[in-house]
Structures are given as structure tokens and as C-alpha cells.
C-alpha positions in Angstrom: 1.7 -12.3 -21.0 1.1 -8.6 -20.0 0.8 -8.8 -16.2 -1.4 -6.2 -14.6 -2.2 -8.2 -11.5 0.0 -6.0 -9.2 3.1 -3.9 -9.1 4.5 -6.7 -6.9 5.3 -8.8 -10.0 8.3 -6.7 -11.0 11.6 -8.4 -11.3 14.9 -6.8 -10.1 16.8 -4.5 -12.4 20.3 -5.3 -13.5 21.5 -2.6 -11.2 19.7 -4.2 -8.3 21.3 -7.6 -9.1 24.7 -6.1 -9.3 24.1 -4.4 -5.9 23.0 -7.8 -4.4 26.2 -9.5 -5.7 28.4 -6.8 -4.2 26.5 -6.3 -0.9 28.4 -6.4 2.4 26.4 -8.5 4.8 26.3 -9.6 8.4 23.7 -11.0 10.9 21.0 -8.3 10.8 19.2 -9.9 13.8 22.3 -9.1 15.8 22.5 -5.6 14.3 25.7 -6.1 12.4 24.6 -6.2 8.8 25.9 -2.9 7.4 23.8 -2.7 4.3 20.6 -3.5 6.3 21.5 -0.8 8.8 22.2 1.7 5.9 18.7 1.0 4.5 17.1 1.6 7.8 18.9 4.9 8.1 18.0 6.0 4.6 14.3 5.1 5.2 14.2 7.0 8.4 15.6 10.1 6.7 13.1 9.8 3.7 10.1 9.6 6.1 11.4 12.3 8.4 11.3 9.8 11.4 14.0 9.1 14.0 14.3 5.4 13.2 13.1 2.5 11.0 13.1 -1.2 10.8 13.4 -3.3 7.6 10.9 -6.2 7.6 10.0 -9.0 5.1 6.5 -7.7 4.3 4.1 -4.8 4.7 1.6 -7.0 6.6 4.3 -7.7 9.2 5.1 -4.0 9.3 1.5 -3.0 9.9 1.0 -5.8 12.5 4.2 -4.8 14.4 2.8 -1.3 14.5 -0.5 -2.4 15.8 1.1 -4.6 18.5 3.3 -1.6 19.6 0.5 1.1 19.6 -2.3 -1.0 21.1 -3.4 -3.0 24.1 -5.6 -6.1 23.4 -9.2 -5.1 23.5 -8.8 -1.6 22.1 -10.5 -0.4 19.0 -8.7 0.8 15.9 -10.5 3.1 13.5 -10.1 2.1 9.8 -11.8 3.0 6.6 -14.2 0.4 5.5 -12.1 -0.6 2.5 -8.7 -0.4 4.3 -6.1 -3.0 3.4 -5.2 -3.5 7.0 -8.8 -4.4 7.7 -9.8 -6.4 4.6 -6.6 -8.0 3.2 -4.2 -8.9 6.0 -5.9 -12.1 7.1 -7.5 -10.6 10.2 -4.2 -10.1 12.0 -5.3 -7.0 13.7 -7.8 -9.0 15.7 -6.3 -12.5 15.7 -2.8 -11.4 16.7 -2.9 -7.9 18.0 -6.2 -8.4 19.8 -7.6 -5.2 18.3 -11.3 -4.5 17.5 -11.7 -2.8 14.1 -14.1 0.1 14.0 -14.7 0.6 10.2 -15.8 4.1 9.1 -17.1 4.9 5.6 -14.9 7.4 3.8 -15.6 9.7 0.9 -14.2 7.8 -2.1 -12.2 5.8 0.3 -10.9 8.8 2.2 -11.6 9.1 5.9 -13.0 12.5 7.0 -11.9 14.2 10.2 -15.4 14.8 11.5 -16.4 11.1 10.9 -13.3 10.0 12.7 -14.0 12.2 15.7 -17.5 10.8 16.0 -16.2 7.2 15.9 -13.8 7.7 18.8 -14.7 6.0 22.1 -13.0 7.4 25.1 -13.8 4.5 27.5 -16.2 6.6 29.6 -18.8 3.9 29.1 -17.4 0.9 30.8 -19.2 -1.6 28.6 -17.5 -0.3 25.4 -14.0 -0.9 24.2 -12.0 2.4 24.0 -10.3 3.6 20.9 -6.6 3.0 20.9 -5.4 3.9 17.3 -6.4 5.6 14.1 -5.1 3.9 10.9 -4.8 5.8 7.6 -3.8 4.5 4.1 -2.0 6.2 1.3 -2.5 5.5 -1.5 -6.0 3.9 -1.0 -5.7 0.6 -2.7 -9.4 -0.5 -3.0 -10.5 3.0 -4.0 -8.3 2.8 -7.1 -5.0 4.2 -5.9 -6.5 7.5 -4.7 -4.1 9.8 -2.8 -4.9 10.8 0.7 -5.1 14.6 0.6 -2.5 16.2 3.0 -5.1 18.5 4.4 -7.3 15.6 5.4 -4.4 13.8 7.1 -3.6 17.1 9.0 -7.3 17.3 10.1 -7.3 13.8 11.3 -4.1 14.4 13.2 -5.8 17.3 15.0 -8.6 15.0 16.0 -6.2 12.4 17.2 -4.2 14.8 19.3 -7.3 16.1 20.9 -8.2 12.6 21.9 -4.7 11.6 22.8 -4.5 8.9 20.1 -1.6 7.8 17.9 -2.0 7.6 14.1 -0.5 4.9 12.0 -0.1 5.2 8.2 -0.3 2.1 5.9 1.8 3.7 3.2 2.3 0.6 1.1 2.3 2.9 -2.0 3.4 6.0 -0.3 6.0 6.9 -2.9 3.2 6.8 -5.6 1.4 9.4 -3.5 4.5 11.6 -3.3 5.1 11.3 -7.0 1.5 12.3 -7.8 1.7 15.3 -5.4 5.2 16.3 -6.4 6.3 16.5 -2.7 8.9 14.9 -0.5 7.8 11.6 1.1 8.4 13.1 4.6 5.7 15.7 4.0 3.2 12.8 3.8 4.5 11.3 7.1 4.4 14.4 9.2 0.9 13.8 10.6 1.4 10.2 11.6 3.3 8.6 14.5 4.3 5.6 12.5 4.4 4.7 8.8 4.9 1.6 6.8 5.9 1.6 3.2 6.5 -1.2 0.7 9.7 -1.7 -1.2 8.4 -4.4 -3.4 5.5 -2.7 -5.1 6.1 0.4 -7.4 9.6 0.8 -6.1 10.4 -2.6 -7.6 12.7 -4.1 -5.0 12.5 -8.0 -4.7 10.9 -8.0 -1.3 10.5 -6.1 2.0 8.9 -3.2 3.7 10.0 -0.6 6.2 8.3 0.6 9.4 9.4 4.0 10.7 8.7 6.1 13.7 10.4 7.6 16.7 13.3 5.8 18.3 11.4 4.4 21.3 8.5 3.2 19.1 10.9 1.4 16.7 12.8 -0.2 19.5 9.5 -1.8 20.7 8.3 -2.5 17.2 11.6 -4.3 16.4 10.9 -6.7 19.3 7.3 -7.3 18.2 8.5 -8.0 14.6 11.1 -10.5 16.0 8.2 -12.2 17.8 6.4 -12.4 14.5 9.4 -14.0 12.8 11.0 -10.9 11.4 14.4 -11.5 12.9 16.3 -12.1 9.6 20.0 -12.7 9.0 22.1 -11.7 5.9 19.4 -9.2 4.8 22.0 -6.9 3.3 21.4 -8.8 0.0 17.9 -7.6 -0.2 18.6 -4.3 1.5 21.1 -3.5 -1.3 18.4 -3.9 -4.0 16.1 -1.7 -1.9 18.7 1.0 -1.7 18.9 1.0 -5.5 15.1 1.2 -5.6 15.1 4.3 -3.3 17.8 6.2 -5.1 15.6 8.0 -7.7 12.1 6.4 -7.9 10.0 9.3 -8.9 10.5 9.3 -12.7 9.6 5.6 -12.9 6.5 6.1 -10.8 5.5 9.0 -12.9 5.7 6.8 -15.9 3.6 4.1 -14.2 1.0 6.8 -13.5 1.0 8.0 -17.1 0.4 4.4 -18.3 -2.5 4.0 -15.9 -4.1 7.2 -17.2 -3.6 6.0 -20.8 -5.3 2.7 -19.9 -8.2 4.5 -18.2 -8.7 6.7 -21.2 -8.8 3.7 -23.5 -11.3 1.9 -21.3 -13.5 4.9 -21.1 -13.6 5.1 -24.9 -15.0 1.6 -24.9 -17.7 2.5 -22.3 -17.8 5.5 -19.9 -19.1 3.2 -17.1 -15.9 1.1 -17.0 -13.8 3.6 -15.1 -15.5 5.7 -12.4 -13.7 8.4 -10.5 -10.2 9.7 -10.8 -7.1 7.7 -11.8 -4.3 9.4 -9.9 -1.6 6.8 -9.5 -1.0 3.3 -10.9 -4.3 1.5 -10.2 -7.3 1.4 -12.5 -10.5 -0.2 -11.3 -12.6 -1.4 -14.2 -16.3 -1.9 -13.4 -17.9 -4.6 -15.6 -21.2 -4.9 -13.6 -23.2 -3.6 -16.6 -21.9 -6.4 -18.8 -21.3 -9.5 -16.7 -21.9 -10.5 -13.1 -19.1 -13.1 -13.2 -15.8 -11.3 -13.1 -14.0 -14.6 -13.0 -15.2 -15.4 -16.5 -14.0 -12.0 -17.6 -10.5 -12.6 -16.1 -10.4 -15.9 -17.9 -11.2 -14.2 -21.2 -8.5 -11.6 -20.6 -6.0 -14.4 -20.0 -6.8 -15.9 -23.4 -5.8 -12.5 -24.9 -2.5 -12.6 -22.9 -3.6 -10.2 -20.2 -3.5 -11.0 -16.5 -5.5 -9.0 -13.9 -7.2 -9.4 -10.5 -10.8 -9.0 -9.6 -13.1 -8.5 -6.6 -16.9 -8.9 -7.3 -17.7 -7.1 -10.5 -14.6 -4.9 -10.4 -11.4 -5.8 -12.3 -8.2 -4.2 -11.0 -5.3 -3.3 -13.4 -2.0 -2.1 -11.8 0.7 -0.5 -13.9 4.5 -0.9 -13.1 7.8 -0.7 -14.8 7.2 -3.7 -17.0 4.0 -2.0 -18.4 4.5 0.3 -21.4 2.3 1.5 -24.2 2.3 -1.8 -26.0 1.0 -3.6 -22.9 -1.7 -0.9 -22.4 -2.8 -1.1 -26.0 -3.0 -4.9 -25.7 -5.0 -4.6 -22.5 -7.6 -2.2 -24.0 -8.0 -4.5 -27.0 -8.4 -7.5 -24.7 -11.1 -5.8 -22.6 -13.0 -4.7 -25.8 -12.9 -8.2 -27.2 -14.1 -9.8 -24.0 -17.0 -7.3 -23.6 -18.0 -7.8 -27.3 -18.1 -11.6 -26.6 -20.3 -11.1 -23.6 -22.7 -8.8 -25.5 -23.0 -11.4 -28.2 -23.8 -14.1 -25.6 -26.4 -11.8 -24.0 
């Protein structure tokens, strides 16, 4: 099987496994796991923040950030397709007590003027005030599009004028940095806190990191502990994450090249299949012209040894280190065969 469902399906490298076997560990919940502590220091340095906390998942990292930034009953501005709003089981409301204020972006990208108009300052007593602005980089549902640094800077200016913090859901932040050819810290400059995933394109077995200033992280660490994030001998997983962070950009660039190759092949089948730019490692394939039931299409792909995810009439392919040219070719052929079969049925 060629697995395009997500970049979370990667397995640890031999170097990661060796690092796990050799890791020095302790009780990280008590602060004495040296490898865990090293990972947090490295992550803080990479993001340009004062401190960081290593957590089991990105969902927990985002939720800990919400709990730290917000008071229950405040609004949080999100893009309408944001992962934190659509794909984290409603935790921002159910756990953090926040009220989402979705704002339509341009190709998934929030615009500073629209954010400014969405802010509520609490002057009207019957309205919940805005407490936080959430950004995402890369933009998952928009097809891995990179948040332009100038847009982030513009939203930061809006936030500062309103006295609001900015949180960045940077699950695939390193993909954005690889695409732009810039240090990761440059993409964190305009946010107060940032979460990035270790288990997606970076390829570590699990975990995410939440970074921010020292006081924020001290509070977020307590919130994460409340959520069940007080782990023990985490040096085992931190060791693999340190390997993943050592030199990730060449691997991510390869993933992006495979995504572009896939998009080109799909467009040769039909121009309507891929709409908009393919910048990083996600390719959205729109099959609405051919079949309303994407589930049937996914089942057809599986028969041709290709795994993918779908939402509505959009099929998502994600490239990662296990996807090379052979897998891309097989995927293009599988899509063509499935579409041909649907045309014949029609």
C-alpha cells in the first residue's frame, strides 16, 4: 500500500530507534528527564521563544495555549477552516470555554482588515469580548498553503492595537519554513505562542511542542498537566524528536517536490482536479465533477493500493518521507483508473 492519508503515518528511522535505545531518561513530570529537557531547550531556540513544553499531541498543545491565554466566555478569532476550530473535537469550547468567531480568509488565509473588523472590545455588555487571535501555518484544509509573513505581521499589528495575544497553530510550521527558505523563528516572531508537531513531516513517533515566553509556558505546563500531559520517561520519545529536528529541511523539500509531481500528474488527467497552488506536502484533489460520493472513490483507490482521506468531494493526498516517485506514479494511475470507471458508469 502507498499511504497518502497523512504525514503522521511515518515510522521512526533507524537513527531515531538508536537514539531511543541510548536515551538518558528520568521522570519528566518532576523535571528531571535530561533528554526531555534538552528537547524543550532546542525547541525554544528554534522558535525564538524563551521556553517550551513537550506534550503528547498538537491538540493538547493548542488546548493548553487556549486555557492559558483565555478566560471562559471570551471569543477566539479563527479562520473558518482552521484545524483548531474544525478538527479538535470542539475542545476550544468544551474545555477552554471559548467562543469561536470564524472569519472567512482568502484561500484560507486570514486578512488583517477582516480580523480587525471581527474584534469585539467588550464595550457592548451583551457581547462576549475577543480574547485571542489564532493563526495556522501551514493551512491544512486549504491544501498546505503557507501563511505569508507579511500577513502575519499585519495581523500582529491589529492584535497589538487591540491588546490581544496571538497563538499560532504551527502543526506543519517546518514545512512553511522549508518552502520559504527561512529560519523557523522568523515565522514565530509575530505570535505570542506557537505549537508545532513533531510527528507529521518531521517524522518523530509522537509529540508536539508549545513555545512562548517563560511565564506563559510555566502556566501552560500546569494546564497541560491538568489535561493529562504530565508524562514520565519521555526522554525515549524526546530522543527521537531531537533526531527529527537535527536537519529536517532537505527531507521536507523532497516531500514538497513529490507533492508538486503528484499535482502535475493529476492536472494532466483533468485541470479541475487540483485547484490553486501546491506549496508544501498536501494536495487536495477535487472530484466533484465526476462523483458526489468521495467514499466510493477512496474505496476504489484502495483497490489499487493507494490510501487517502476525503472530506465531501475533496480527496486529500499528503506526501512524506515514505512517498517517492514510484508511489506518486502509482497514485496518479490509481486516480485515472477510478475516474475512468466512474465515467463508464455515468
